[in-house]
C-alpha positions in Angstrom: 93.3 113.0 67.3 90.1 115.0 66.6 90.1 118.4 65.0 88.5 121.5 66.5 88.7 125.3 66.5 88.6 128.1 69.0 87.1 131.5 68.1 86.5 135.0 69.4 85.5 138.4 68.0 88.6 138.3 65.8 87.1 135.8 63.5 84.0 138.0 62.8 80.7 136.4 61.8 81.9 132.8 61.5 80.2 130.5 58.9 79.7 127.5 61.2 78.5 125.2 58.4 81.7 125.9 56.6 83.7 125.1 59.8 82.1 121.7 60.1 82.5 121.0 56.4 86.3 121.8 56.8 86.6 119.1 59.4 86.0 120.8 62.8 84.1 118.6 65.2 84.0 120.9 68.2 84.8 124.5 69.1 85.8 126.6 72.1 84.2 130.1 72.1 85.6 133.1 73.9 83.0 134.4 76.5 84.9 137.5 77.6 87.6 138.9 79.9 88.3 142.1 81.8 90.5 145.1 80.9 94.2 144.8 81.9 94.5 148.0 83.8 91.1 148.9 85.3 89.6 145.3 85.4 86.4 146.3 83.6 84.6 143.0 82.8 83.2 142.6 79.4 81.5 140.1 77.1 83.2 139.2 73.8 80.9 140.9 71.2 80.6 137.8 69.1 79.8 135.6 72.1 76.0 135.6 71.8 76.0 135.0 68.1 78.5 132.1 68.4 76.8 130.6 71.4 73.5 130.6 69.6 74.6 129.1 66.3 77.6 126.9 66.9 75.8 124.2 69.0 73.7 123.3 65.9 76.8 122.0 64.3 78.9 120.2 67.0 79.7 120.3 70.7 81.1 123.5 72.1 82.7 125.0 75.2 83.4 128.5 76.4 86.7 130.1 77.6 87.4 133.1 79.8 90.6 135.1 79.3 91.7 135.5 82.9 93.4 138.5 84.4 95.0 137.3 87.7 95.6 140.9 88.9 91.8 141.5 89.1 89.2 139.9 91.4 89.0 136.2 90.4 85.6 135.7 92.1 84.0 138.6 90.2 85.4 137.2 86.9 84.3 133.7 87.7 80.7 134.8 88.6 80.4 136.9 85.4 81.7 134.0 83.3 79.3 131.5 84.9 76.3 133.9 84.5 77.1 134.3 80.8 77.3 130.5 80.0 74.8 129.1 82.5 71.9 128.9 80.1 73.8 128.2 76.9 74.0 124.9 75.0 77.5 123.6 75.8 78.9 120.1 76.4 82.6 120.8 77.0 83.9 122.0 80.4 84.5 125.7 81.0 88.0 126.9 80.2 90.2 129.3 82.2 92.7 130.9 79.7 95.8 131.6 81.8 98.5 133.4 79.9 98.6 136.9 81.5 100.7 137.6 84.6 99.3 141.1 85.3 102.7 141.9 86.9 102.0 139.4 89.7 104.4 136.8 91.3 103.9 133.1 90.4 102.4 132.2 93.8 99.9 135.1 93.5 98.9 134.0 90.0 98.4 130.5 91.2 96.3 131.6 94.1 94.1 133.8 91.8 93.7 131.0 89.2 92.8 128.6 92.1 90.1 130.9 93.4 88.6 131.3 89.9 88.6 127.5 89.3 87.0 126.8 92.6 84.4 129.5 92.2 83.4 128.1 88.7 83.0 124.7 90.3 80.9 126.1 93.1 78.6 127.9 90.6 78.1 125.3 87.8 79.5 122.1 89.3 82.3 121.6 86.7 86.0 121.7 86.9 87.7 123.9 84.4 90.0 123.0 81.6 93.3 125.0 81.9 94.5 126.6 78.7 98.2 127.9 78.7 101.6 127.5 77.2 104.2 125.2 78.9 107.0 127.8 79.2 104.7 130.5 80.4 103.0 128.1 82.9 106.3 126.8 84.3 107.7 130.4 84.8 104.6 132.0 86.1 102.9 129.5 88.4 103.9 127.2 91.3 103.0 123.6 91.9 99.6 123.3 93.6 96.9 120.7 94.2 94.5 122.7 92.0 96.3 121.4 88.9 95.2 117.9 89.7 91.6 119.0 89.3 91.8 120.4 85.8 92.4 119.0 82.3 95.1 120.6 80.2 94.6 122.4 76.9 98.2 123.3 75.9 99.4 125.6 73.1 102.5 124.8 71.1 102.8 125.6 67.4 105.0 122.8 66.1 104.6 119.9 63.7 104.9 117.0 66.0 102.7 114.0 67.0 102.1 115.6 70.4 102.7 119.0 72.1 105.9 117.6 73.9 106.6 114.4 71.9 110.1 115.8 71.3 110.7 115.8 75.1 110.6 119.7 75.2 108.1 122.2 76.5 106.3 119.9 79.0 104.3 121.7 81.7 105.8 121.0 85.1 102.6 119.8 86.8 101.0 117.8 83.9 101.7 114.4 82.5 98.8 114.3 80.1 97.0 116.7 77.8 93.4 116.8 76.7 93.5 119.4 73.9 96.4 120.8 71.9 96.3 124.2 70.2 98.7 123.3 67.3 98.3 126.3 64.9 97.2 129.9 65.3 98.2 133.2 63.8 99.7 133.2 60.3 98.3 129.9 59.2 95.9 131.3 56.6 93.2 128.8 57.4 90.5 131.2 58.5 88.5 131.4 55.3 88.6 127.6 55.0 86.8 127.3 58.3 84.4 130.1 57.6 86.2 132.9 59.5 86.5 136.5 58.2 90.0 136.6 59.6 93.0 135.2 57.6 93.9 132.8 60.4 92.1 130.7 63.0 93.2 128.6 65.9 93.4 124.9 65.2 93.2 122.3 68.0 93.3 118.6 68.5 91.6 116.4 71.1 93.8 113.6 72.5 91.6 110.8 71.3 89.2 109.6 68.5 85.6 110.6 67.9 84.3 107.9 70.3 86.6 109.1 73.1 85.6 112.7 72.5 81.9 111.8 72.6 82.4 110.1 75.9 84.4 113.1 77.3 81.8 115.6 76.1 78.9 113.5 77.3 77.4 113.1 73.8 74.5 110.8 74.0 75.3 107.1 73.1 72.9 107.2 70.2 75.2 109.6 68.3 74.1 112.7 66.5 71.4 113.5 63.9 71.0 116.6 61.7 67.6 117.9 60.7 67.2 117.6 57.0 63.5 118.6 56.5 62.7 121.5 54.2 62.2 124.0 56.9 61.2 122.7 60.4 60.5 119.3 61.9 58.0 118.6 64.7 59.2 117.5 68.1 56.7 115.2 69.7 56.0 114.3 73.3 56.3 110.6 72.4 56.5 108.7 69.1 52.6 108.6 69.1 52.1 111.9 70.9 51.3 115.4 69.9 53.7 118.1 68.7 55.3 120.0 71.5 57.6 122.2 69.4 59.8 122.2 66.3 63.5 122.2 65.3 64.9 123.8 62.2 66.7 122.5 59.2 70.4 122.0 59.9 70.1 121.7 63.7 72.3 118.9 65.2 71.0 116.9 68.1 72.5 114.2 70.3 70.2 111.1 70.3 69.1 109.9 73.7 67.0 107.0 72.6 65.5 105.3 69.5 62.0 103.8 69.2 60.8 102.4 65.9 60.9 105.2 63.3 61.7 107.9 65.9 64.7 109.4 67.6 64.5 111.1 71.0 66.3 114.4 71.3 64.6 117.1 73.3 61.4 115.6 71.9 60.8 112.8 69.4 61.8 113.3 65.8 60.8 111.1 62.9 63.7 109.4 61.1 62.6 110.8 57.7 63.3 114.3 59.0 66.9 113.7 60.0 70.2 112.1 58.9 72.7 110.4 61.2 76.1 112.1 61.3 
């Protein structure tokens, strides 16, 4: 299993270099939500900072804390507009753990509308984040669950989220991500958070399986190691078309001689394979 984290405003200004050094290989970042009573939509106030910095260290995805008692289309449109131009590789996430006082069939219909609208806007099916006991009690069986991967929360020391035969979501036989540890774990500072705790997750597979799932280029990843900036060229023999900064991490699309192709071509002396 591959270690990752998920973060929001509660972690403050995260030190992303420290998160990677502590073993994280991906992250989910909270994009926003809407208020419980009035339904006022808002952006997580650390979203822009996290979305700008985190992709330099590993693949990321974004999640939306969904309120089923408020307009699902409006929430989906706002979420998609927020993340559309960001650098992310993991599918968008609908965080479903609030009932809003609604019945299970109503919650399911609202989540379904959100999921389909996200697909219509950015051509990607959501990952569903939830807890098994909550999900079983607050949703009904529906074809929409066949369209999404599962990110399940269960804070227990097992080899898998329901390897003891308990707490299995009714409509899922497989899980893609597992949130195994959260509040009270004291791991925040180790992963660069200002908070005492941080959410710890596992991907159901090794690094190779994760790279395939996230669409990481087959050439792997390189980190820029030059003193300040490294030139990006139009071709190995071409002129400079831009620059990338020290510490930036790029998926390798192609290799030719002494150059790696990322957004442009980088000389091998300016990077290290990771």
